[in-house]
DONU-605886 format. One record per atom (N, C-alpha, C, O): residue number from 1; x, y, z. Coordinates in nm, 2 decimals. Each point is the difference from the previous one (the first is absolute). Layout:
# residues N
 seq   east  north     up
 NUM      X      Y      Z
...
***
This chain:
# residues 149
 seq   east  north     up
   1   0.88  -1.64   0.30
   1  -0.06   0.10   0.08
   1   0.03   0.14  -0.07
   1   0.11   0.02  -0.04
   2  -0.21   0.06   0.03
   2   0.02   0.13  -0.06
   2   0.05   0.11   0.09
   2  -0.05   0.01   0.11
   3   0.16   0.05  -0.14
   3   0.07   0.10   0.08
   3  -0.08   0.04   0.13
   3  -0.07   0.10  -0.01
   4   0.09  -0.17   0.11
   4  -0.05   0.05   0.13
   4  -0.15  -0.01   0.02
   4  -0.05   0.05   0.10
   5  -0.02  -0.12  -0.19
   5  -0.14  -0.01   0.02
   5  -0.04  -0.14   0.03
   5   0.08  -0.10  -0.01
   6  -0.20   0.08   0.05
   6  -0.05  -0.14   0.03
   6  -0.06  -0.06  -0.13
   6  -0.05  -0.11   0.01
   7   0.07   0.18  -0.12
   7  -0.05  -0.05  -0.13
   7   0.10  -0.11  -0.05
   7   0.12   0.03  -0.01
   8  -0.17  -0.15  -0.01
   8   0.10  -0.11  -0.03
   8   0.01  -0.04  -0.14
   8   0.08  -0.08  -0.04
   9  -0.16   0.14  -0.05
   9   0.01  -0.03  -0.14
   9   0.04   0.12  -0.08
   9  -0.02   0.11   0.05
  10   0.07  -0.13  -0.17
  10   0.05   0.12  -0.08
  10  -0.12   0.10  -0.02
  10  -0.11  -0.04  -0.01
  11   0.15   0.16  -0.01
  11  -0.10   0.11  -0.02
  11  -0.07  -0.02  -0.14
  11   0.07  -0.05  -0.09
  12  -0.19   0.08   0.09
  12  -0.08  -0.01  -0.13
  12   0.00   0.13  -0.07
  12   0.03   0.11   0.06
  13  -0.06  -0.11  -0.19
  13  -0.01   0.13  -0.07
  13  -0.12   0.07   0.05
  13  -0.10  -0.06   0.04
  14   0.11   0.20  -0.04
  14  -0.12   0.08   0.04
  14  -0.10   0.00  -0.11
  14   0.04  -0.02  -0.12
  15  -0.15   0.04   0.15
  15  -0.12   0.01  -0.09
  15  -0.11  -0.03   0.10
  15  -0.05   0.09   0.07
  16   0.00  -0.21  -0.08
  16  -0.09  -0.04   0.11
  16   0.09  -0.05   0.11
  16   0.07  -0.11  -0.02
  17  -0.06   0.17   0.13
  17   0.09  -0.03   0.11
  17  -0.05  -0.13   0.07
  17  -0.11   0.00   0.05
  18   0.19  -0.11  -0.05
  18  -0.05  -0.12   0.06
  18  -0.02   0.02   0.15
  18   0.07   0.07   0.07
  19  -0.18  -0.13  -0.02
  19  -0.03   0.00   0.14
  19   0.09  -0.09   0.08
  19   0.04   0.03   0.11
  20   0.00  -0.14  -0.17
  20   0.09  -0.10   0.06
  20   0.12  -0.03  -0.09
  20  -0.02   0.00  -0.12
  21   0.13  -0.03   0.18
  21   0.11  -0.04  -0.09
  21  -0.04  -0.12  -0.08
  21  -0.07  -0.09   0.04
  22   0.12   0.09  -0.17
  22  -0.03  -0.12  -0.08
  22  -0.12   0.03  -0.10
  22  -0.01  -0.07  -0.10
  23  -0.08   0.16   0.13
  23  -0.11   0.03  -0.09
  23   0.06   0.07  -0.12
  23   0.09   0.08   0.02
  24  -0.15  -0.10  -0.13
  24   0.04   0.07  -0.12
  24  -0.04   0.15   0.00
  24  -0.09   0.04   0.08
  25   0.16   0.04  -0.16
  25  -0.04   0.14  -0.01
  25   0.02   0.04  -0.15
  25   0.06  -0.07  -0.07
  26  -0.13   0.18   0.04
  26   0.01   0.05  -0.14
  26   0.14   0.05  -0.02
  26   0.05   0.08   0.08
  27   0.02  -0.12  -0.18
  27   0.14   0.04  -0.02
  27   0.01   0.15  -0.03
  27  -0.09   0.06  -0.06
  28   0.20   0.00   0.10
  28   0.02   0.14  -0.03
  28   0.02   0.01  -0.15
  28   0.04  -0.09  -0.07
  29  -0.06   0.21   0.01
  29   0.02   0.02  -0.14
  29   0.15  -0.01  -0.03
  29   0.08   0.06   0.07
  30  -0.05  -0.12  -0.19
  30   0.14  -0.01  -0.04
  30   0.07  -0.12   0.06
  30  -0.05  -0.05   0.10
  31   0.17   0.02  -0.16
  31   0.07  -0.12   0.05
  31   0.08   0.02   0.12
  31   0.04  -0.10   0.07
  32  -0.01   0.22  -0.03
  32   0.09   0.02   0.11
  32  -0.08   0.01   0.13
  32  -0.10   0.07   0.01
  33   0.15  -0.14   0.09
  33  -0.07   0.00   0.13
  33   0.06   0.11   0.09
  33   0.10  -0.02   0.07
  34  -0.16   0.14  -0.08
  34   0.06   0.11   0.08
  34  -0.09   0.03   0.12
  34   0.03   0.09   0.08
  35  -0.14  -0.16  -0.07
  35  -0.08   0.02   0.12
  35  -0.06  -0.14   0.03
  35  -0.05  -0.07  -0.09
  36   0.05   0.04   0.22
  36  -0.07  -0.13   0.04
  36  -0.09   0.04   0.12
  36   0.04   0.09   0.08
  37  -0.15  -0.15  -0.07
  37  -0.09   0.03   0.11
  37  -0.06  -0.13   0.06
  37  -0.02  -0.10  -0.07
  38   0.01   0.11   0.20
  38  -0.06  -0.12   0.07
  38  -0.06   0.06   0.13
  38   0.03   0.11   0.04
  39  -0.11  -0.20   0.02
  39  -0.06   0.04   0.13
  39   0.06  -0.08   0.11
  39   0.02  -0.13  -0.02
  40   0.01   0.19   0.13
  40   0.06  -0.07   0.12
  40  -0.04   0.08   0.12
  40   0.01   0.13   0.00
  41  -0.05  -0.19   0.11
  41  -0.03   0.06   0.12
  41  -0.10   0.11  -0.02
  41   0.00   0.10   0.07
  42  -0.10  -0.12  -0.16
  42  -0.10   0.10  -0.02
  42   0.04   0.12  -0.08
  42  -0.07   0.10  -0.02
  43   0.19  -0.10  -0.03
  43   0.06   0.11  -0.08
  43   0.02  -0.04  -0.15
  43   0.02  -0.12  -0.03
  44  -0.04   0.22  -0.06
  44   0.04  -0.02  -0.14
  44   0.15   0.05  -0.01
  44   0.02   0.12   0.02
  45   0.07  -0.21  -0.05
  45   0.14   0.04  -0.02
  45   0.02   0.02  -0.15
  45  -0.03  -0.08  -0.08
  46   0.08   0.20   0.05
  46   0.04   0.03  -0.14
  46   0.15   0.02  -0.01
  46   0.06   0.09   0.06
  47   0.01  -0.19  -0.12
  47   0.14   0.00   0.00
  47   0.04   0.05  -0.14
  47  -0.02  -0.07  -0.10
  48   0.08   0.19   0.10
  48   0.05   0.05  -0.13
  48   0.15  -0.04  -0.02
  48   0.07  -0.01   0.10
  49  -0.03  -0.02  -0.22
  49   0.13  -0.05  -0.03
  49   0.06   0.08  -0.12
  49  -0.07   0.05  -0.09
  50   0.21  -0.05   0.09
  50   0.07   0.05  -0.11
  50  -0.02   0.15  -0.02
  50  -0.01   0.08   0.10
  51   0.01  -0.03  -0.23
  51  -0.02   0.14  -0.03
  51  -0.15   0.03   0.01
  51  -0.08  -0.06  -0.07
  52   0.05   0.16   0.15
  52  -0.14   0.06   0.00
  52   0.01   0.13  -0.06
  52   0.02   0.11   0.06
  53  -0.04  -0.11  -0.20
  53   0.00   0.12  -0.08
  53  -0.13   0.02  -0.07
  53  -0.10  -0.07   0.03
  54   0.10   0.16  -0.13
  54  -0.13   0.03  -0.06
  54  -0.06  -0.12  -0.08
  54  -0.12  -0.03   0.01
  55   0.21  -0.06  -0.07
  55  -0.05  -0.11  -0.07
  55  -0.06  -0.10   0.10
  55  -0.11  -0.05  -0.02
  56   0.18   0.03   0.13
  56  -0.06  -0.09   0.11
  56  -0.12   0.05   0.06
  56  -0.10  -0.07   0.01
  57   0.10   0.20   0.02
  57  -0.12   0.06   0.06
  57  -0.13  -0.01  -0.09
  57  -0.10  -0.04   0.05
  58   0.12   0.06  -0.18
  58  -0.11  -0.01  -0.09
  58  -0.05  -0.15  -0.01
  58  -0.12  -0.02  -0.01
  59   0.21  -0.07   0.02
  59  -0.03  -0.14  -0.01
  59  -0.07  -0.05   0.12
  59  -0.10  -0.08  -0.01
  60   0.14   0.12   0.13
  60  -0.06  -0.06   0.12
  60  -0.10   0.08   0.07
  60  -0.07  -0.05   0.10
  61   0.04   0.17  -0.14
  61  -0.10   0.09   0.07
  61  -0.14  -0.07   0.00
  61  -0.06   0.00   0.11
  62   0.01  -0.06  -0.21
  62  -0.13  -0.07   0.01
  62   0.00  -0.11   0.10
  62  -0.10  -0.02   0.07
  63   0.21  -0.06  -0.06
  63   0.01  -0.10   0.10
  63   0.00   0.05   0.15
  63  -0.06  -0.05   0.09
  64   0.14   0.16  -0.07
  64   0.00   0.06   0.13
  64  -0.13   0.07   0.04
  64  -0.04   0.00   0.11
  65  -0.03   0.05  -0.21
  65  -0.13   0.06   0.02
  65  -0.09  -0.11   0.05
  65  -0.08   0.02   0.09
  66   0.08  -0.14  -0.16
  66  -0.08  -0.11   0.04
  66   0.03  -0.04   0.15
  66  -0.09  -0.04   0.07
  67   0.22   0.04  -0.04
  67   0.04  -0.05   0.13
  67  -0.04   0.10   0.11
  67   0.00  -0.04   0.12
  68  -0.03   0.16  -0.15
  68  -0.03   0.10   0.10
  68  -0.15   0.05  -0.01
  68  -0.04   0.10   0.06
  69  -0.04  -0.18  -0.13
  69  -0.14   0.04  -0.02
  69  -0.10  -0.05   0.11
  69  -0.11   0.05   0.00
  70   0.15  -0.14   0.08
  70  -0.09  -0.05   0.10
  70  -0.02   0.10   0.11
  70   0.08   0.10   0.02
  71  -0.18  -0.12   0.06
  71  -0.03   0.09   0.11
  71   0.10  -0.02   0.11
  71   0.03  -0.12   0.04
  72   0.02   0.22   0.02
  72   0.10   0.00   0.11
  72   0.11  -0.09  -0.02
  72   0.03  -0.09   0.08
  73   0.04   0.10  -0.20
  73   0.12  -0.09  -0.02
  73   0.11   0.02   0.09
  73   0.03   0.12   0.04
  74   0.04  -0.22   0.00
  74   0.12   0.00   0.08
  74   0.11  -0.03  -0.10
  74   0.02  -0.12  -0.03
  75   0.05   0.22  -0.01
  75   0.10  -0.02  -0.11
  75   0.14   0.02   0.06
  75   0.03   0.09   0.07
  76   0.06  -0.18  -0.12
  76   0.14   0.01   0.03
  76   0.08   0.01  -0.13
  76  -0.02  -0.09  -0.09
  77   0.09   0.19   0.07
  77   0.08   0.02  -0.12
  77   0.15  -0.04   0.03
  77   0.05   0.06   0.09
  78   0.00  -0.16  -0.16
  78   0.14  -0.04   0.03
  78   0.09   0.05  -0.11
  78  -0.02  -0.05  -0.12
  79   0.11   0.14   0.15
  79   0.09   0.05  -0.10
  79   0.14  -0.06   0.01
  79   0.10   0.05  -0.06
  80  -0.08  -0.15   0.14
  80   0.13  -0.06   0.02
  80   0.07  -0.06  -0.12
  80   0.12  -0.02   0.00
  81  -0.20  -0.01  -0.11
  81   0.06  -0.05  -0.12
  81   0.00   0.10  -0.11
  81   0.03  -0.03  -0.12
  82  -0.06   0.16   0.15
  82   0.00   0.10  -0.10
  82   0.15   0.05  -0.02
  82   0.07   0.03   0.09
  83  -0.03  -0.03  -0.22
  83   0.14   0.05  -0.03
  83   0.00   0.14  -0.06
  83   0.11   0.06   0.00
  84  -0.22  -0.01  -0.05
  84  -0.01   0.13  -0.05
  84  -0.14   0.05   0.02
  84  -0.10  -0.07  -0.02
  85   0.09   0.20   0.05
  85  -0.13   0.06   0.03
  85   0.01   0.15  -0.05
  85   0.07   0.08   0.04
  86  -0.16  -0.06  -0.15
  86   0.00   0.14  -0.05
  86  -0.13   0.07   0.04
  86  -0.07  -0.05   0.08
  87   0.05   0.17  -0.14
  87  -0.12   0.08   0.04
  87  -0.13  -0.08  -0.02
  87  -0.10   0.02   0.07
  88   0.10  -0.10  -0.18
  88  -0.12  -0.08  -0.03
  88  -0.03  -0.10   0.11
  88  -0.11  -0.03   0.04
  89   0.22  -0.03   0.01
  89  -0.01  -0.09   0.11
  89  -0.05   0.06   0.13
  89  -0.08  -0.05   0.07
  90   0.13   0.17  -0.04
  90  -0.04   0.08   0.11
  90  -0.15   0.03  -0.01
  90  -0.07   0.00   0.10
  91   0.03   0.04  -0.22
  91  -0.14   0.03  -0.02
  91  -0.09  -0.12   0.02
  91  -0.10   0.01   0.06
  92   0.15  -0.13  -0.10
  92  -0.07  -0.12   0.02
  92  -0.01  -0.03   0.15
  92  -0.11  -0.04   0.04
  93   0.21   0.06   0.04
  93  -0.01  -0.02   0.14
  93  -0.10   0.09   0.07
  93  -0.08  -0.04   0.08
  94   0.08   0.17  -0.13
  94  -0.10   0.10   0.05
  94  -0.14  -0.05  -0.03
  94  -0.09   0.02   0.07
  95   0.07  -0.07  -0.19
  95  -0.13  -0.05  -0.05
  95  -0.05  -0.11   0.09
  95  -0.11  -0.01   0.04
  96   0.20  -0.09  -0.01
  96  -0.03  -0.11   0.09
  96  -0.04   0.05   0.14
  96  -0.10  -0.04   0.05
  97   0.17   0.14   0.00
  97  -0.03   0.05   0.13
  97  -0.13   0.07   0.00
  97  -0.08  -0.01   0.09
  98   0.05   0.10  -0.19
  98  -0.12   0.07  -0.02
  98  -0.12  -0.09  -0.01
  98  -0.10   0.02   0.07
  99   0.11  -0.12  -0.15
  99  -0.11  -0.09  -0.02
  99  -0.03  -0.08   0.12
  99  -0.12  -0.03   0.04
 100   0.22  -0.01   0.03
 100  -0.01  -0.08   0.13
 100  -0.08   0.09   0.10
 100  -0.09  -0.05   0.06
 101   0.14   0.17  -0.05
 101  -0.06   0.10   0.10
 101  -0.15   0.03  -0.04
 101  -0.08   0.00   0.09
 102   0.05   0.02  -0.22
 102  -0.13   0.03  -0.04
 102  -0.10  -0.12   0.03
 102  -0.12   0.03   0.02
 103   0.17  -0.15  -0.01
 103  -0.08  -0.12   0.03
 103  -0.01  -0.02   0.15
 103  -0.06  -0.10   0.04
 104   0.12   0.19   0.04
 104   0.00  -0.02   0.14
 104   0.10  -0.10   0.05
 104  -0.01  -0.05   0.11
 105   0.11   0.03  -0.19
 105   0.10  -0.10   0.04
 105   0.13   0.05   0.05
 105   0.01   0.12   0.03
 106   0.09  -0.20  -0.01
 106   0.13   0.03   0.06
 106   0.11  -0.05  -0.09
 106  -0.02  -0.10  -0.06
 107   0.13   0.18   0.05
 107   0.11  -0.04  -0.08
 107   0.13   0.00   0.08
 107   0.02   0.10   0.08
 108   0.06  -0.20  -0.09
 108   0.13   0.00   0.06
 108   0.10  -0.03  -0.11
 108  -0.04  -0.06  -0.11
 109   0.17   0.09   0.13
 109   0.10  -0.02  -0.10
 109   0.12  -0.06   0.06
 109   0.05   0.04   0.10
 110   0.01  -0.14  -0.18
 110   0.12  -0.06   0.04
 110   0.11   0.04  -0.10
 110  -0.02  -0.01  -0.12
 111   0.13   0.07   0.17
 111   0.11   0.04  -0.09
 111   0.13   0.01   0.09
 111   0.01   0.09   0.08
 112   0.08  -0.17  -0.12
 112   0.13   0.00   0.07
 112   0.11   0.04  -0.09
 112   0.12   0.00   0.04
 113  -0.15   0.03  -0.17
 113   0.10   0.04  -0.10
 113   0.04   0.14   0.01
 113  -0.08   0.09  -0.01
 114   0.21  -0.06   0.05
 114   0.04   0.14   0.02
 114  -0.03   0.09  -0.12
 114  -0.04   0.12   0.02
 115   0.06  -0.16  -0.14
 115  -0.02   0.08  -0.12
 115  -0.15   0.04  -0.01
 115  -0.03   0.12  -0.03
 116  -0.06  -0.21   0.05
 116  -0.14   0.02  -0.01
 116  -0.05   0.09   0.12
 116  -0.08   0.09  -0.02
 117   0.14  -0.12   0.14
 117  -0.03   0.09   0.11
 117   0.04   0.14  -0.02
 117  -0.07   0.10   0.04
 118   0.19  -0.08  -0.10
 118   0.05   0.13  -0.03
 118  -0.10   0.08  -0.09
 118  -0.03   0.12   0.02
 119  -0.02  -0.19  -0.13
 119  -0.10   0.06  -0.09
 119  -0.12   0.05   0.08
 119  -0.06   0.11  -0.02
 120   0.01  -0.20   0.11
 120  -0.12   0.03   0.08
 120   0.03   0.12   0.09
 120  -0.09   0.09   0.02
 121   0.21  -0.08   0.04
 121   0.04   0.11   0.08
 121   0.01   0.13  -0.07
 121  -0.05   0.10   0.04
 122   0.12  -0.11  -0.16
 122   0.01   0.13  -0.08
 122  -0.13   0.05  -0.05
 122  -0.01   0.13  -0.01
 123  -0.09  -0.21  -0.01
 123  -0.13   0.05  -0.05
 123  -0.09   0.03   0.12
 123  -0.11   0.05  -0.03
 124   0.15  -0.08   0.15
 124  -0.09   0.02   0.12
 124  -0.10  -0.11   0.02
 124  -0.09   0.01   0.09
 125   0.09  -0.11  -0.18
 125  -0.10  -0.11   0.01
 125   0.03  -0.09   0.12
 125  -0.09  -0.08   0.03
 126   0.21   0.08   0.02
 126   0.03  -0.09   0.11
 126  -0.09   0.04   0.12
 126  -0.04  -0.09   0.08
 127   0.00   0.21  -0.06
 127  -0.08   0.04   0.11
 127  -0.15  -0.04  -0.03
 127  -0.07  -0.03   0.10
 128   0.03   0.02  -0.22
 128  -0.13  -0.05  -0.03
 128  -0.01  -0.15   0.01
 128  -0.10  -0.06   0.06
 129   0.20  -0.02  -0.11
 129  -0.01  -0.14   0.00
 129   0.07  -0.07   0.12
 129  -0.04  -0.11   0.04
 130   0.12   0.18   0.03
 130   0.07  -0.05   0.12
 130   0.05  -0.15  -0.02
 130  -0.04  -0.09   0.07
 131   0.13   0.07  -0.17
 131   0.04  -0.14  -0.02
 131   0.08  -0.06   0.11
 131   0.07   0.07   0.08
 132  -0.09  -0.20  -0.06
 132   0.07  -0.08   0.10
 132   0.09  -0.10  -0.08
 132  -0.03  -0.03  -0.12
 133   0.14  -0.02   0.18
 133   0.09  -0.08  -0.08
 133  -0.05  -0.13  -0.05
 133   0.05  -0.05  -0.11
 134  -0.14  -0.02   0.18
 134  -0.03  -0.14  -0.04
 134  -0.15  -0.01  -0.03
 134  -0.08   0.07   0.05
 135   0.05  -0.17  -0.13
 135  -0.14  -0.03  -0.03
 135  -0.07  -0.05   0.12
 135  -0.12   0.04   0.02
 136   0.18  -0.12   0.06
 136  -0.06  -0.04   0.13
 136  -0.04   0.11   0.09
 136  -0.11   0.00   0.06
 137   0.19   0.10  -0.05
 137  -0.03   0.12   0.08
 137  -0.11   0.08  -0.06
 137  -0.09   0.05   0.07
 138   0.09  -0.04  -0.20
 138  -0.11   0.08  -0.07
 138  -0.14  -0.07   0.02
 138  -0.10   0.07   0.02
 139   0.10  -0.20  -0.03
 139  -0.12  -0.08   0.03
 139  -0.04   0.02   0.14
 139  -0.12   0.01   0.03
 140   0.21  -0.02   0.07
 140  -0.03   0.01   0.14
 140  -0.06   0.14   0.03
 140  -0.08   0.01   0.10
 141   0.11   0.09  -0.17
 141  -0.06   0.13   0.03
 141  -0.15   0.01  -0.02
 141  -0.06   0.08   0.06
 142   0.01  -0.18  -0.14
 142  -0.15   0.00  -0.02
 142  -0.07  -0.05   0.13
 142  -0.12   0.01   0.01
 143   0.20  -0.07   0.08
 143  -0.06  -0.05   0.12
 143  -0.03   0.11   0.10
 143  -0.08  -0.02   0.10
 144   0.15   0.13  -0.11
 144  -0.02   0.11   0.09
 144  -0.04   0.13  -0.07
 144  -0.04  -0.01  -0.12
 145   0.04   0.12   0.19
 145  -0.05   0.12  -0.06
 145   0.10   0.08  -0.09
 145  -0.03   0.11  -0.04
 146   0.14  -0.17   0.02
 146   0.11   0.07  -0.07
 146  -0.01   0.00  -0.16
 146   0.07   0.07  -0.06
 147  -0.17  -0.14   0.00
 147  -0.01   0.00  -0.14
 147  -0.04   0.14  -0.05
 147  -0.06   0.07   0.07
 148   0.10  -0.04  -0.20
 148  -0.03   0.13  -0.05
 148  -0.15   0.00  -0.04
 148  -0.05  -0.10  -0.05
 149  -0.01   0.21   0.06
 149  -0.14   0.02  -0.04
 149   0.01   0.09  -0.13
 149  -0.11   0.03  -0.06
***
């Protein structure tokens, strides 16, 4: 079981985001899996992992763009496995938010890591993203009016 979600199989690489668990997806560029994407409960979950720095941002931007290209996407960004987040990572988060909004979609964010939350607070992005501690809670926000536009 994936951290608090009803998703029962391992997350797939982002690229072509699978509609159902178990479907193949286009692998992310490079050998390191720093982003995984899958669909659950009508949402596209983007799970970022490890260091989200300029190298990572350049590598995964095309995959995240593909994941946010549909009409009215319901996107959940999970930062619970992020160990480092620099300005390029913050820019990437803002890009995901902007692209989701431009498509008429909603974005929610899961983050319970104090260090990452502190970075979001210091930059003022906590008020834009309104992170919640768990992935399950972030997914459930798409059921009501609380998702970010």
